[in-house]
Wavefront OBJ file of the C-alpha trace (Angstrom):
o trace
v 4.162 -16.014 12.778
v 5.521 -14.522 9.608
v 5.201 -10.924 8.391
v 4.044 -9.740 4.946
v 3.466 -6.299 3.535
v 0.274 -5.125 1.868
v 0.984 -2.446 -0.794
v -2.702 -1.646 -1.208
v -4.034 -0.180 -4.418
v -1.140 0.864 -6.598
v -1.001 4.518 -7.471
v -4.072 5.285 -5.364
v -2.417 7.829 -3.143
v -4.605 10.641 -4.422
v -7.711 8.592 -5.166
v -10.032 9.063 -2.212
v -12.646 6.854 -3.809
v -10.640 3.705 -3.139
v -7.958 4.989 -0.753
v -9.670 7.065 1.905
v -6.917 7.145 4.446
v -5.052 4.133 3.121
v -1.904 6.243 2.890
v -0.831 4.341 -0.236
v 1.582 6.997 -1.567
v 2.976 6.874 -5.079
v 4.467 4.029 -7.115
v 8.051 4.757 -6.154
v 7.115 4.728 -2.438
v 5.395 1.334 -2.754
v 8.347 -0.150 -4.553
v 10.583 1.175 -1.790
v 8.326 -0.528 0.782
v 8.492 -3.781 -1.128
v 12.313 -3.591 -1.284
v 12.619 -2.820 2.378
v 10.251 -5.634 3.262
v 12.442 -7.945 1.106
v 15.564 -6.742 2.985
v 13.885 -7.322 6.352
v 12.893 -10.871 5.516
v 9.136 -10.342 5.082
v 7.540 -13.367 3.478
v 5.287 -11.728 0.814
v 4.332 -8.422 -0.820
v 0.634 -8.333 -1.626
v -0.959 -5.967 -4.170
v -4.645 -5.198 -4.621
v -6.855 -4.104 -7.503
v -10.231 -2.452 -7.654
v -11.029 -0.339 -10.683
v -7.660 1.265 -11.205
v -4.312 -0.473 -11.728
v -4.323 -4.242 -12.097
v -2.418 -6.328 -9.563
v -0.651 -8.594 -12.123
v 1.354 -5.820 -13.730
v 2.307 -4.395 -10.373
v 3.492 -7.796 -9.082
v 5.639 -8.400 -12.177
v 7.292 -4.999 -11.606
v 7.887 -5.701 -7.902
v 9.179 -9.225 -8.518
v 11.652 -7.890 -11.048
v 13.151 -5.491 -8.459
v 13.220 -7.755 -5.402
v 15.196 -10.908 -4.592
v 13.582 -13.188 -1.992
v 10.135 -11.917 -1.081
v 7.101 -13.650 -2.589
v 4.591 -11.563 -4.499
v 0.837 -12.162 -4.119
v -2.432 -10.946 -5.546
v -4.775 -9.682 -2.840
v -6.808 -10.128 -4.876
v -7.332 -10.927 -8.546
v -11.038 -10.211 -9.110
v -12.853 -13.282 -10.299
v -15.323 -11.407 -12.460
v -12.498 -9.536 -14.190
v -10.724 -12.584 -15.748
v -11.693 -15.929 -17.132
v -10.227 -18.797 -15.053
v -7.986 -19.755 -17.935
v -6.612 -16.220 -18.133
v -5.918 -16.306 -14.397
v -4.088 -19.612 -14.760
v -1.958 -18.114 -17.599
v -1.145 -15.062 -15.491
v -0.323 -17.131 -12.424
v 1.994 -19.417 -14.351
v 3.729 -16.489 -16.020
v 4.265 -14.614 -12.729
v 5.536 -17.748 -11.043
v 8.026 -18.279 -13.899
v 9.190 -14.661 -14.082
v 9.607 -14.470 -10.283
v 11.482 -17.731 -10.004
v 8.744 -19.474 -8.058
v 7.654 -16.602 -5.795
v 4.018 -16.066 -6.766
v 0.903 -16.599 -4.546
v -2.552 -16.449 -6.131
v -5.201 -14.642 -4.084
v -8.730 -14.609 -5.538
v -11.975 -12.850 -4.595
v -15.404 -12.267 -6.083
v -15.190 -8.497 -5.425
v -18.586 -6.947 -4.721
v -21.798 -6.419 -6.655
v -20.982 -2.751 -7.423
v -17.632 -3.548 -9.049
v -18.624 -6.875 -10.512
v -21.749 -5.552 -12.269
v -20.790 -1.861 -12.685
v -17.208 -2.316 -13.821
v -16.867 -5.825 -15.249
v -20.493 -6.314 -16.390
v -20.718 -9.705 -14.667
v -23.826 -10.549 -12.585
v -23.058 -10.966 -8.903
v -25.048 -14.174 -8.496
v -24.166 -17.403 -6.689
v -20.636 -16.214 -5.750
v -19.767 -19.400 -3.833
v -20.651 -21.729 -6.706
v -18.850 -19.434 -9.161
v -15.714 -19.389 -6.980
v -15.709 -23.181 -6.649
v -15.830 -23.716 -10.426
v -13.259 -20.967 -11.021
v -10.733 -22.539 -8.640
v -11.403 -26.000 -10.152
v -10.505 -24.756 -13.638
v -7.484 -22.680 -12.485
v -6.077 -25.726 -10.653
v -6.730 -28.001 -13.608
v -4.900 -25.610 -15.972
v -1.972 -25.112 -13.587
v -1.589 -28.915 -13.354
v -1.175 -28.684 -17.094
v -4.087 -30.989 -17.769
v -6.126 -30.667 -20.951
v -8.909 -28.425 -19.771
v -12.369 -29.857 -20.169
v -15.103 -28.550 -17.850
v -18.843 -28.832 -17.728
v -20.140 -26.522 -15.003
v -22.950 -24.102 -14.291
v -20.868 -21.020 -15.149
v -18.151 -22.335 -17.457
v -18.233 -24.976 -20.194
v -14.878 -25.646 -21.790
v -14.634 -26.024 -24.689
v -17.977 -24.558 -25.769
v -20.156 -27.240 -27.392
v -21.147 -27.238 -31.073
v -18.350 -24.876 -32.110
v -14.743 -24.824 -33.267
v -13.328 -24.697 -29.736
v -10.667 -27.249 -28.781
v -9.698 -28.510 -25.322
v -6.256 -27.027 -24.676
v -3.424 -27.379 -22.185
v -1.317 -24.642 -20.648
v 1.991 -24.349 -22.504
v 3.842 -22.557 -19.650
v 5.527 -24.624 -16.960
v 5.269 -22.867 -13.527
v 8.433 -23.158 -11.428
v 6.592 -24.867 -8.578
v 4.509 -27.945 -8.834
v 1.703 -26.224 -6.923
v 1.052 -22.457 -6.742
v -0.706 -21.702 -3.434
v -4.250 -20.330 -3.789
v -5.811 -17.963 -1.225
v -9.401 -16.797 -0.987
v -10.598 -13.471 0.328
v -13.560 -14.351 2.556
v -15.772 -12.538 5.099
v -19.089 -14.420 5.495
v -19.484 -17.797 7.181
v -20.181 -19.807 4.038
v -17.345 -18.156 2.134
v -14.972 -18.973 5.058
v -16.025 -22.615 4.875
v -15.383 -22.598 1.135
v -11.891 -21.102 1.695
v -11.116 -23.887 4.169
v -12.351 -26.519 1.755
v -10.742 -25.521 -1.535
v -7.924 -23.027 -0.755
v -4.457 -23.060 0.817
v -4.991 -19.858 2.753
v -7.419 -17.127 3.805
v -6.977 -13.405 3.087
v -8.780 -11.633 5.873
v -9.708 -7.999 6.528
v -10.762 -6.416 9.819
v -9.527 -9.494 11.630
v -9.962 -9.224 15.403
v -8.285 -11.739 17.738
v -11.288 -11.320 20.050
v -13.671 -12.641 17.396
v -11.300 -14.995 15.608
v -12.521 -18.237 17.172
v -15.941 -18.163 15.448
v -14.427 -17.213 12.090
v -11.834 -20.004 12.215
v -14.494 -22.498 13.219
v -16.053 -21.932 9.766
v -12.677 -22.393 8.097
v -12.073 -25.540 10.183
v -15.471 -26.903 9.100
v -14.462 -26.527 5.464
v -11.115 -28.243 6.069
v -12.857 -31.062 7.888
v -15.149 -31.605 4.916
v -12.154 -32.669 2.857
v -10.398 -34.528 5.651
v -7.941 -31.809 6.579
v -7.108 -29.696 9.633
v -5.870 -26.122 9.941
v -2.304 -27.441 9.963
v -0.511 -25.810 7.042
v -3.423 -23.492 6.197
v -2.196 -19.906 5.933
v -4.340 -17.328 7.808
v -3.349 -13.914 6.426
v -5.159 -10.815 7.719
v -4.200 -7.399 6.442
v -3.553 -5.369 9.610
v -3.010 -1.594 9.596
v -0.041 -0.584 11.683
v 0.397 2.918 13.128
v 3.346 3.651 15.395
v 3.099 6.440 18.010
v 2.755 7.181 21.691
v -0.854 8.309 21.608
v -3.048 5.305 20.709
v -6.132 7.414 20.096
v -4.304 9.616 17.612
v -2.981 6.473 15.936
v -6.511 5.182 15.572
v -7.625 8.501 14.063
v -5.374 7.886 11.061
v -7.459 4.780 10.230
v -10.938 6.279 10.563
v -11.254 7.176 6.844
v -10.158 3.713 5.781
v -12.600 1.968 8.148
v -15.469 4.306 7.214
v -14.912 3.668 3.483
v -15.354 -0.082 3.935
v -18.097 -0.106 6.605
v -20.021 2.648 4.949
v -19.122 2.901 1.304
v -17.999 -0.480 -0.024
v -21.433 -1.582 -1.129
v -25.041 -0.476 -1.181
v -27.347 0.019 1.822
v -28.666 -3.503 1.261
v -25.423 -5.344 0.525
v -22.131 -4.433 2.244
v -20.083 -7.365 3.461
v -17.833 -5.244 5.662
v -20.782 -3.587 7.349
v -22.253 -7.006 8.138
v -18.910 -8.030 9.597
v -18.913 -5.008 11.929
v -22.432 -5.928 12.983
v -21.347 -9.496 13.797
v -18.488 -8.007 15.837
v -21.031 -6.199 18.091
v -21.081 -2.737 16.460
v -24.535 -2.812 14.897
v -25.616 0.726 15.869
v -22.286 2.287 14.938
v -22.172 0.409 11.637
v -25.614 1.813 10.746
v -24.502 5.371 11.630
v -21.296 5.083 9.621
v -23.111 3.745 6.569
v -25.873 6.320 6.720
v -23.388 9.179 6.956
v -21.067 7.810 4.307
v -23.714 7.156 1.709
v -25.179 10.593 2.347
v -21.802 12.125 1.516
v -20.927 13.093 5.089
v -17.594 11.332 5.028
v -15.980 13.087 8.013
v -18.996 12.344 10.135
v -18.852 8.684 9.037
v -15.152 8.495 10.007
v -15.868 10.025 13.413
v -18.585 7.453 14.047
v -16.302 4.432 13.658
v -15.828 3.008 17.178
v -12.297 3.145 18.621
v -12.662 -0.406 19.856
v -13.340 -1.617 16.312
v -10.204 0.082 15.019
v -8.016 -0.945 17.929
v -9.069 -4.594 17.819
v -8.362 -4.956 14.102
v -5.050 -2.957 13.976
v -1.685 -2.583 15.662
v -1.508 0.796 17.260
v 0.827 2.637 19.616
v 4.438 2.350 20.802
v 6.542 -0.705 19.870
v 5.916 -2.542 23.157
v 2.136 -2.378 22.702
v 2.449 -3.525 19.114
v 4.543 -6.559 20.200
v 1.950 -7.423 22.854
v -0.896 -7.197 20.318
v 1.110 -9.301 17.858
v 1.058 -12.117 20.417
v -2.738 -11.893 20.493
v -2.975 -12.218 16.735
v -0.581 -15.211 16.800
v -2.525 -16.914 19.619
v -5.772 -16.333 17.666
v -4.422 -18.434 14.771
v -2.725 -15.939 12.436
v 0.196 -17.493 10.600
v 1.118 -14.503 8.369
v 0.386 -10.968 9.504
v 0.225 -8.625 6.473
v 1.312 -5.164 7.485
v -0.422 -2.124 5.983
v 2.092 0.577 7.037
v 0.696 4.034 7.833
v 2.686 7.199 8.196
v 2.906 10.830 7.100
v 5.554 10.064 4.446
v 7.651 7.303 3.000
v 10.283 7.452 5.711
v 7.625 6.966 8.420
v 6.133 4.036 6.546
v 9.559 2.401 6.126
v 10.002 2.917 9.832
v 6.741 1.107 10.498
v 8.011 -1.938 8.611
v 11.188 -1.914 10.698
v 9.250 -1.458 13.941
v 6.939 -4.334 13.082
v 9.937 -6.574 12.370
v 11.521 -5.633 15.708
v 8.220 -6.145 17.505
v 7.920 -9.656 16.046
v 11.316 -10.429 17.511
v 10.458 -8.816 20.869
v 7.236 -10.828 21.052
v 9.178 -14.068 20.539
v 7.215 -14.919 17.402
v 10.041 -15.252 14.854
v 10.074 -18.487 12.955
v 13.383 -20.354 13.202
v 15.518 -19.977 10.024
l 1 2 3 4 5 6 7 8 9 10 11 12 13 14 15 16 17 18 19 20 21 22 23 24 25 26 27 28 29 30 31 32 33 34 35 36 37 38 39 40 41 42 43 44 45 46 47 48 49 50 51 52 53 54 55 56 57 58 59 60 61 62 63 64 65 66 67 68 69 70 71 72 73 74 75 76 77 78 79 80 81 82 83 84 85 86 87 88 89 90 91 92 93 94 95 96 97 98 99 100 101 102 103 104 105 106 107 108 109 110 111 112 113 114 115 116 117 118 119 120 121 122 123 124 125 126 127 128 129 130 131 132 133 134 135 136 137 138 139 140 141 142 143 144 145 146 147 148 149 150 151 152 153 154 155 156 157 158 159 160 161 162 163 164 165 166 167 168 169 170 171 172 173 174 175 176 177 178 179 180 181 182 183 184 185 186 187 188 189 190 191 192 193 194 195 196 197 198 199 200 201 202 203 204 205 206 207 208 209 210 211 212 213 214 215 216 217 218 219 220 221 222 223 224 225 226 227 228 229 230 231 232 233 234 235 236 237 238 239 240 241 242 243 244 245 246 247 248 249 250 251 252 253 254 255 256 257 258 259 260 261 262 263 264 265 266 267 268 269 270 271 272 273 274 275 276 277 278 279 280 281 282 283 284 285 286 287 288 289 290 291 292 293 294 295 296 297 298 299 300 301 302 303 304 305 306 307 308 309 310 311 312 313 314 315 316 317 318 319 320 321 322 323 324 325 326 327 328 329 330 331 332 333 334 335 336 337 338 339 340 341 342 343 344 345 346 347 348 349 350 351 352 353 354 355 356 357 358 359 360 361 362 363
């Protein structure tokens, strides 16, 4: 199993709306984390975007100041860019980084898609399929012609011309990852992507999720061999596991309670499928009513513990084995701590725990 680092939302250290306990810190802190991860041999630094900083600019900045570590979008929002624009960005980042870019994509949610980008959140699976088709066509440097439900290129009866990407990416194939939560989206990730970006991944419930991915792979005659399973996993180091979990309550409550409406919240549904239906309802009710502390307190400890790495180094190493045995190939560390030094220490502890668990890949 490899390690990666998730830098979160850039510059969101003081933005409770998207950060809520994420402990993101400032830009200099996140660059320091990326550099330390690079020094420690982490495989990738992932950056996110919501409705603040964009991930592409961040990744270009990080790539320019690191040497070996890959840089990845977790994720580029599909409603925020045309597929051709995403292909241009991917090719440019791959060129500037010397072949170190990984393209993570996601449909975002209805609130951001419709409220921020002005794009209807309808038929997300079909939209994603067409989007990836066009991105791959462009990155193969084919002349792009496409007749789909959501995109027609070039537009008919106009001056548009079928064009070909002028940039040559360093690698022949840039790996594409999909962020997926629901069963059908997991199947789609298995079918059309090279990897899955997961959130709130629990080894206890992994078998069912990976069955959906496996079904998608089977549909195109493939297995899970070579498919990169990449959950973002919060890591908090300390002797008191309960106190470690408390640092993640705000983050969990934001997603379970606030990332969506009462009718449509993918993370809330995931918590329900994991056996926390009553708690998920309490968290959402409190969060949407503005009682954020109450929402955080209502998040079950078992939910936090099963989807995170908490406690002293030995316990973290033991839990890492559970993630590896559940099928995780790259564990993306979201490092929590009171300040930059603590967060850097988390990266080092995670690296040492990987070694102690016997999970290092041979060089």
